[in-house]
N, C-alpha and C positions, 0 to 999 in steps of 0.2 A: 313325255312321261308326266302323268298327273300326280298331284299331291294327295296322299292319303291323310286322313284326319283321325285322331284319337281323342275322345272327350268323354266327360262324365254325363250320365243321364239322370242323376238324382240331385241331391243337395250337396254334392261334393263328397270327397273322402271315399271314392269308389275304388281306389287302388291304381290310379293312372300311372304313378311312378314305376311300380313293379312291371306293369304290362308294357310300358314304353321300353323298359330295360330288356324285357323278353323279346320284343319285336325288333329292337334296334339292330341286331345282326343282319336283318333283311333290308336295312336302309343305309344310305350313305350320308344323309342329312336329317337331323332332328331340329325342329324349329318351334319355340314357344310363341304363341300368337296373342295372348292377353293375360291379364292378372298381374300379380306381383308377389311380394313376400307374405301375402295372406294365404298363399298356396303352401301346402306341405306334402310333397311327393316322396313317399317312403320307398326305399329299395333295400332289400336284404339279400346278401349272398356272402359265402365264405365266412359265415358266423358273424358278420358285421352288418350293422344297420346304419343306413345313410338317409338323411332327410334333406331334400332339395326344396328351396323356396323360390328362387329366381332362375337358376340355371337349368337348362333342358336335361331330361333324364337319360339322354344318350351319352352323357359326359364320361361314363365309365368305359365306353368302347373307344379304344385308342385311335381307330381309323375312321371315326365318325365326326363329321362337322356338326357343331351345335350353334344354333342362331337364336339370339334373343331378339324377337321382332319388335316392330314399331308400336304394336298394341300393348306391350308390357310396360309396367312402371317399376322403376328400380330404386331401391334404397341403398346407397353406396356403403353404408355401415354393415348392413346385413349381407350385401354382396361380398364385402371383404371377409367377413366371418366365414361365409360359405366357401370362398376360395381357400382360406387357411385350412379348413377342414378337408377339402378335396385334394389339395396339391400333392400330398404324399401318395394318393391312390390314382391320380390322373396326371402322369408326367407331361402329357401333351396339352394340358388345359389352356396354356397361353397361346398355343397355336391353333387349337381346334375350336375355341369359343369366340364367336363373332357377335358384335353388339350393334343394333341398328342406331344410327344417328338420330332417328326420329322417336326413339323410346324416351319417355318422360322420366324426370328425376323426382324422387320423393325427398323433400327437404325436411329438416328437423321440425320446422314449424308446421308442416303438413300433419305430422303425428300429433302435435299439440292441438291442432284444430280438430282432428279426429276425436280426441279425448274430450275436448270442450263441447263439441256438438253432441256427443253421446250423453255427457253430463246434463246438458240442457234438456234432453228428451225425457229424462227421469225414467218412470216406469214404462214409457213407450219406446225405450231404446231398441235399436235394431240388433244389437249383439255384434257390433263391429270388432274386428281383430285389433283395432287401434294401431294399425301399421301405417296409417296415413293414405290408404288407397283411395278412398272416396274424395277427400280434398284434392288429391293430385289429379284425378280424372276431372274433377270440377274445374280446376285451373286449365286443364287441357281444352275442355269444351268452351270455356270462356276466353280462350286465347291468351292466357296469362302464363302458361307453363314454361318450365325450364327443361330443355332436352339434352340428351347425351351429346349431340353435335355442338351445343353451346359451350361445352367444355373446351373446345378448340378455339373459341373466340377470345380475342384479347380483352373483351368487355364482359367476360364470364362473371367475375366477381361483382361487377356493377349490376348485371342482370339479376344475380342472386340477391343482392341487397334490395333492389326494387321490389322483388316478390316478398322478401322477408318483411319489409316495412308494411306491406299490405296485410300480411298475415298477423303481424303484431297488433295492428289497428283493430282487427276483428277480435283477437284474443282479449284485448283491453275492453272492448265493448261488451264482451261476454263475462267480464270480471273474472277471467280465468288466470290463476296464478301459475307461474312457470319459471324454470331456470333453463337457460339456453346455451351459455358459453361452452360448457363441457361437451355437449352433443355437437355443437357446431365445429369445434376443434377436431373431433373424431370424424365428422362428415368430410371435412376438407382433406384430412389424411387419407380417408378412404377413396376420395376422388383420384388420388395419386395411384392407387391400385387399379382403378378402372382404366386409367390412361395407359396401362401396360398392355391392354387388349386392343384388337383391331376394331375400329368403328367403320361400319359399312352403310351404304345406301341399300338397305335390305331388300326393298322392293325390286331394285335392279339386279342384285346378286341372286335372289331367290329365282327370279324369272330366267336368269342366265343358266342356273343350275337345272331348271325345268327343261330348257332348250337343249341342254347337254345330256338329257335323259338320265339325270341322277335320280335315284330313288329317295323321295323326301317324305318324312312323316311329320305332320303338324301336331303339336301337343297342346291341348287345352288345359286350363286350370279351373278349379271350382266345379260346378255342375250345372246342367241345363236349367234346373228349377231355381237357380240363382241368377239367371240371365236378367239384365237390367230392363229389358223389354217384355220378356215372356215368362219370367219367374214369378215367385210369390211376392210381388211388389207390395210395400216398400222394403220388405225383408229380403233384400237381394244384394248382390255385389254391384260394382260400378262399371262393369264392362259386359260386352256380349260374349257369353260363354258358349253359345251355340255355334254350329258349323259356319254360319255366315261370318262370324268373327274371324275366321281364318282368312277370308278375303281382305277385310279391312285391317287385320292385325299383322298381315305379312305383305299385302300389296299384290295379291294374285287375283285373276279373274275367276268367276264362278265356274266357268267351263273347264278350269284346270283342277277341279276337285275330283278325286278318284273314289277309292273306298272310304267309307265313314264307319269307323269302329266305335261303338257305343258301349261304355262300361256301366254295369249296375251290380250292386251287391245283391246277394241272395235274400237279404232282408233290406232294411232301410235305416239311414241315420241322418241326423241333422245337428249342426252346431249353432248355438246362439238362438235368438228369438225368431218368431215367425210361425205360421201355420204348418202343421205336420199331421195330416188326417189319420195316418195309421200308427201314431205314437202309442207306445205301451208304457203307462206309468204304474207298472206292477212288477211282480217277480219275474215274469217272462222278459220284460224290457231290461231288467237288471241282469238277467242271465245272458242276454245278447251282448250287453255292454261289457260284462266281465269276460266272457268267453272270447269275444271279438276284440278285446283290448281297445275299446272305443273311447279313446281320448285324443283330442286334437293334436296333430303333429306340429302345428304352428303355435297354438295357444295352450295346449295341455288340458283344455276344458273337457269335461265329460260330454260325450255326444249323446243326444237323445236318440232312442232306438225304437224301432217298430217293425211290423211286417212289411214285406215288399208291396209297393203300391203300383199295380199294373195300369191304373187309369193315368197316373202321372207318367209312367214309363212309356205308354203308347203315345202320349202327347209329345214326349221328348223325341221318340223315334220319328214321329211325323215332322217335327221342326228341323231335325238334323239330317233327314234323308239317310238314316242309318242303314248300312248294307250288311253289317255283321255285329252281333251282340257278344259281349264278353262278360260272363258271370264271375264275380269275385266272392271270396269268403264263403264259399259253399260249405267248407269244413266247420264253420261256426255253428251250423245247424245240426251237427252230428248227433247231439244228445236229446233232440226234441221228439216227443211222441207224436206231436201234431204240428204241422207247418201251415200257415195261412197266407193268402195274398188277397189284396183288395181288387175287386173286379168292377165295382161301381160305387157311387156315393148315394147316400140318402140325405136329402136336405128338406127339412120340414115335411117329411113323409113322401117326398117325390124322388124317384130314382133317376139319377143322371149318370151318363157313361163318359162324360167329357169333363176336362178341367174347367171349373167355373171362373168367371172374371175375378171374384172375390173368394179366395181360399180361406179367409178368416171367418166365414160363415160357420154355423153349427153343423158341421159335416159328420155324418156317421158312415164309416166305410162298410160296404157289404163284402163279406169275405167268402172265398172258396177255400176249402180245407183239404190237406193232403196228409197222408201217413208219413211219419218221419222214417229215416233209414236206420237210425239207432246203431250206427257203426262208424268206425274211424276211416275216413276217406283220404286223410292227409298224405298217405304213402302211395296212393294210387297214381299211376302215370298213363294208363291206357283206358280209353272210354269203355272198352268191353268189360272192365272190372268194376265199373260204377254200379252201385245198387239200383235195382229197378225203380225204387221209390224216388230217387233223385232224377233218374231219366224221365219218369212220368212228370215230375215237377217242371223239368226243363222243356219238355214237349208242350206242356200247357202254356208256358210263357211264350214259346215260339208261335203257337197257334193264335194266341191272344193279340200279339203285336205284329204278326206276319213277317217276322225277320228271324233267321236262324241264329242259334247260339253256336259260335265257332270255337270259343275257348272257355274253359272253366278252371278257375284258380282254386286250389285246395290247400293253400298254405302261403306264408309270407315269402318263402325263398323263391328265387327266380326259376328254380327247377320244378317247383310245385304247381304245375300247370298241365292241363289235359287238352289236346287238340281234338275237337269234336267233328272235324270235317271228314 
C-alpha cells in the first residue's frame, strides 16, 4: 500500500487541517513529515474550533494512529500546551500519538536566536513566526542538534547545556538581551510530558505499516511556495514543504508515494514578508481578509490577500506531482461581482508564463476575469447544486493546471465539503 500525501500549493494557510480531518476516516495512519509549531492547522466541528501546531490532524479520530515524523521540529512547551487542550477531546491521545526519535527539539535559546536574527535584519526581515524553527533546522544541518531520542540518554542534560552555551555565545555577540531561567524551567517540565509518549524509529515503523497494507496519509505543513529550495527564497520556511519532503521527513522511498492531494484557496494569501504578485492592497483585498477571517492561526497576524495565482499554482502542481486538487474557501467569494486569476506575468513588458528565479522583480500579473456567482454556497453539499459561475471557474483552473478538482470546501466545518468526483 502506497502513502498518499496532502500538502499546500500556495504560501500556506490553505486549510490542510480541516481537509486532513475530513479525509482521516479513510486512513489508518496520519503522519506529519516536516515543519513545527510555525504551522497552524485549524479544524472546526461540533461548534468547536481547534488549532493544531505540531500534532497531526488525525488526532480526533480515536482509531487513527498519528505519527510525528523525523522531519518535524518540536517545541516541548508548545507541545505540552497542545496536549492539555486536546486531552479532554482525544481520550486515546497517549496511545495513538507516536513520536520519531529523530525529530529535533526546539530549545528556548532557539527562539531567542530567531528573534535576534530577525532584529539584525531590520527592514529586510523575513517575517519569521519567531518559534525557533530556522535556528533549529540550522543546528540540524550543521550537526549540532538535539533530538527526541537524546531524551533517553543519561547525558541528555549535558548535551542540552553544550548546545545552550553555543547559543548564548551567539546571542552575546549580537548584543541581544534576554531572560532564560523561567523558559528553561518550563521546557524541562514539558520534557516530562513528552516522555509519556512512545518514541519510535519512525522510518522503520512507517515502512512496517506500508508492508502491512495500512492506509497512510502524510500531512505537510506550510505551503509549496515556502519550500526552502523552490519557494520565494529567502522569504521561505526552513524545510522542504513539497512532496519530496515526505520521503526525507518520514523515511520512505519515492516509489511508495501514491496519490498527492494539493490544496489551494479559491483566492490567495500570504503571512509575513516576501513577494506576492497578486496581492491586493485595496478594498477588494480587505474584503477578502474580512470575509475569509484571514488572520494567522499561529501568530494572529493579518494575512495579505489577493487573487488566485495560477502561474504559481501550476508550478506547485508540477513540483509535487499532484494527482487531485482540493479548492478551499470558495464560499469567501460569494459576494464578488467579478473574480480574477493570474494566468501569466508581465516583467518589463515581457510576458512570461513560468515562475521566475527572482519573484522580487517588478511583476505585473496578467488576469483572466470571471463573473461572480453572487449567492451563498455555504449550505450546498452536492456538486449539482453549485452555481454555474463557480463550476466555470473550477473548469478553468483544471484546464490550466491539467489536474482535476476533486473536493471543494464551502465553509470551516468538517461537513462543509463537496465531492466533485
